[in-house]
C-alpha positions as CSV (number, residue, x, y, z in Angstrom):
1,M,-127.7,-16.1,-22.1
2,K,-129.1,-13.9,-25.0
3,V,-129.0,-17.3,-27.3
4,F,-132.0,-18.5,-25.4
5,C,-133.8,-15.1,-25.5
6,S,-133.7,-15.4,-29.3
7,N,-134.1,-18.7,-29.6
8,W,-136.7,-19.4,-27.1
9,F,-138.8,-21.9,-29.9
10,Y,-136.6,-24.5,-29.6
11,I,-136.8,-25.1,-25.9
12,Y,-140.4,-24.3,-26.1
13,G,-140.7,-27.4,-28.9
14,I,-138.7,-29.7,-26.6
15,L,-140.6,-29.1,-23.4
16,S,-144.0,-29.6,-25.1
17,Y,-143.0,-32.6,-26.7
18,L,-141.5,-34.2,-23.5
19,F,-145.1,-33.0,-21.9
20,L,-146.9,-34.9,-24.7
21,L,-145.0,-38.1,-24.6
22,C,-144.9,-38.0,-20.7
23,W,-148.5,-37.6,-21.1
24,F,-149.5,-40.3,-23.2
25,S,-146.7,-42.7,-21.4
26,G,-149.0,-42.5,-18.7
27,L,-146.2,-40.8,-16.4
28,A,-147.5,-37.9,-15.6
29,L,-151.1,-37.4,-16.0
30,N,-153.6,-40.3,-16.7
31,P,-153.2,-40.9,-20.6
32,P,-156.0,-39.8,-22.7
33,A,-158.3,-42.2,-24.3
34,Q,-157.3,-43.4,-28.3
35,P,-159.2,-40.6,-30.1
36,E,-158.4,-38.0,-28.2
37,R,-154.6,-38.3,-28.7
38,L,-155.2,-37.4,-32.5
39,W,-156.4,-34.4,-31.6
40,Y,-154.1,-33.1,-28.7
41,V,-151.4,-33.9,-31.3
42,C,-153.1,-31.6,-33.6
43,L,-153.0,-28.8,-30.9
44,W,-149.8,-29.5,-30.5
45,I,-148.1,-28.9,-33.7
46,G,-150.6,-25.8,-34.4
47,T,-149.3,-24.0,-30.9
48,F,-146.0,-25.3,-32.4
49,L,-146.3,-23.8,-35.5
50,V,-147.5,-20.1,-34.2
51,A,-144.6,-20.2,-31.6
52,F,-142.1,-20.4,-34.6
53,L,-144.0,-17.8,-35.9
54,T,-143.8,-15.4,-32.8
55,C,-140.4,-16.5,-32.5
56,Y,-138.6,-15.8,-36.1
57,R,-141.5,-14.0,-38.0
58,P,-140.4,-14.9,-41.3
59,C,-140.4,-11.9,-44.3
60,S,-142.2,-13.2,-46.8
61,P,-145.7,-15.4,-47.1
62,K,-143.9,-17.9,-49.4
63,R,-141.4,-18.2,-47.0
64,T,-143.7,-18.8,-43.9
65,F,-145.7,-20.7,-45.7
66,L,-143.2,-23.3,-46.9
67,R,-141.4,-23.3,-43.4
68,C,-144.9,-24.1,-41.7
69,L,-145.4,-26.9,-44.1
70,T,-142.3,-28.5,-43.2
71,L,-142.3,-28.2,-39.6
72,G,-145.9,-29.6,-39.3
73,G,-144.9,-32.0,-41.4
74,S,-142.0,-32.9,-39.8
75,A,-143.9,-32.5,-36.3
76,L,-147.0,-34.9,-36.9
77,W,-143.7,-37.7,-38.4
78,L,-142.5,-37.3,-35.2
79,A,-145.6,-37.7,-33.2
80,Q,-146.6,-40.7,-35.3
81,A,-143.3,-42.4,-35.2
82,T,-142.6,-41.6,-31.3
83,L,-145.5,-41.1,-29.3
84,P,-147.4,-43.5,-27.7
85,G,-150.9,-44.5,-29.9
86,V,-150.4,-41.7,-31.9
87,S,-149.9,-44.1,-35.1
88,S,-153.2,-46.5,-35.3
89,G,-155.3,-44.7,-37.8
90,L,-153.5,-41.6,-38.6
91,P,-150.9,-43.0,-41.4
92,A,-153.9,-44.5,-43.8
93,H,-155.4,-40.7,-43.6
94,T,-152.2,-38.5,-44.2
95,R,-150.2,-40.9,-46.8
96,W,-151.3,-37.9,-50.0
97,L,-149.9,-35.1,-47.4
98,R,-146.7,-36.9,-46.4
99,T,-145.8,-37.6,-49.8
100,A,-146.5,-34.2,-51.0
101,E,-144.7,-33.0,-48.3
102,V,-141.8,-35.2,-49.2
103,C,-141.6,-33.9,-52.8
104,L,-141.8,-30.3,-51.6
105,V,-139.2,-30.9,-49.4
106,L,-136.8,-33.0,-51.7
107,I,-136.5,-30.3,-54.6
108,C,-135.9,-27.3,-51.7
109,E,-132.9,-29.2,-50.3
110,G,-132.2,-29.8,-53.6
111,T,-132.1,-26.4,-54.3
112,I,-130.5,-25.4,-51.4
113,L,-127.5,-28.0,-51.9
114,V,-127.0,-27.1,-55.4
115,A,-126.5,-23.3,-54.4
116,I,-124.1,-24.0,-51.8
117,L,-122.2,-25.7,-53.7
118,R,-121.6,-23.4,-56.4
119,V,-120.8,-20.6,-53.6
120,S,-118.2,-22.9,-51.6
121,F,-117.2,-24.9,-54.9
122,G,-116.5,-21.8,-57.3
123,R,-113.7,-20.1,-58.3
124,D,-113.9,-16.9,-55.9
125,C,-115.1,-18.6,-52.5
126,D,-115.1,-16.5,-49.6
127,P,-116.7,-16.9,-46.2
128,R,-118.5,-13.3,-46.6
129,S,-120.3,-14.3,-49.3
130,L,-121.6,-17.6,-47.4
131,E,-122.4,-15.2,-44.4
132,A,-124.6,-13.0,-46.6
133,H,-126.7,-16.1,-47.4
134,G,-127.1,-16.2,-43.0
135,I,-124.9,-19.3,-42.9
136,P,-122.8,-18.7,-39.4
137,S,-119.4,-17.3,-39.5
138,V,-117.3,-20.7,-38.6
139,L,-119.6,-23.2,-40.5
140,A,-119.1,-20.8,-43.3
141,R,-115.2,-21.1,-42.8
142,L,-115.3,-24.8,-42.5
143,M,-117.4,-25.4,-45.5
144,I,-114.9,-23.1,-47.5
145,A,-111.8,-25.0,-45.9
146,E,-113.9,-28.3,-47.0
147,A,-114.5,-27.3,-50.8
148,R,-111.0,-26.0,-50.8
149,F,-109.8,-29.8,-49.6
150,W,-112.1,-31.4,-52.1
151,R,-110.6,-29.6,-54.9
152,H,-107.1,-30.0,-53.9
153,V,-107.6,-34.2,-53.5
154,L,-108.9,-33.7,-57.0
155,R,-106.4,-31.9,-58.9
156,R,-103.9,-34.9,-57.1
157,L,-106.1,-37.5,-58.5
158,N,-106.4,-35.8,-62.0
159,R,-102.4,-35.3,-62.5
160,K,-101.8,-38.8,-61.8
């Protein structure tokens, strides 16, 4: 129960998306007209971001901006790809935003990947050093075990 209290954002995100999906499909209520759907999607993304910021409260403005940009872009992509009647005129107007966001996400993910690989494949890898960066302990131990496995495989291959 404690997990749900501290991570209620995920429940809100899933339930609000399912509501939009049922509504736009015409299963629950009368579906809105085509031009109104984009407005409702933008409203949903805004409440989605406010719920995220309320639930997790990032500590720095830079983190807040990056997380909101990636989360909002992901929600926009999800809406375009899965909600009926949303993607008709939207991609032509948001192509530049999507391109900028994908570039930013790739740079951030690449930086994170390099940092994690440096820590996990370093000489003195320790699960506590990964846990200090906010990685759960089970995942940190699995990462260290995988790094040791690959180090062992590479040593075996280099001997022959």
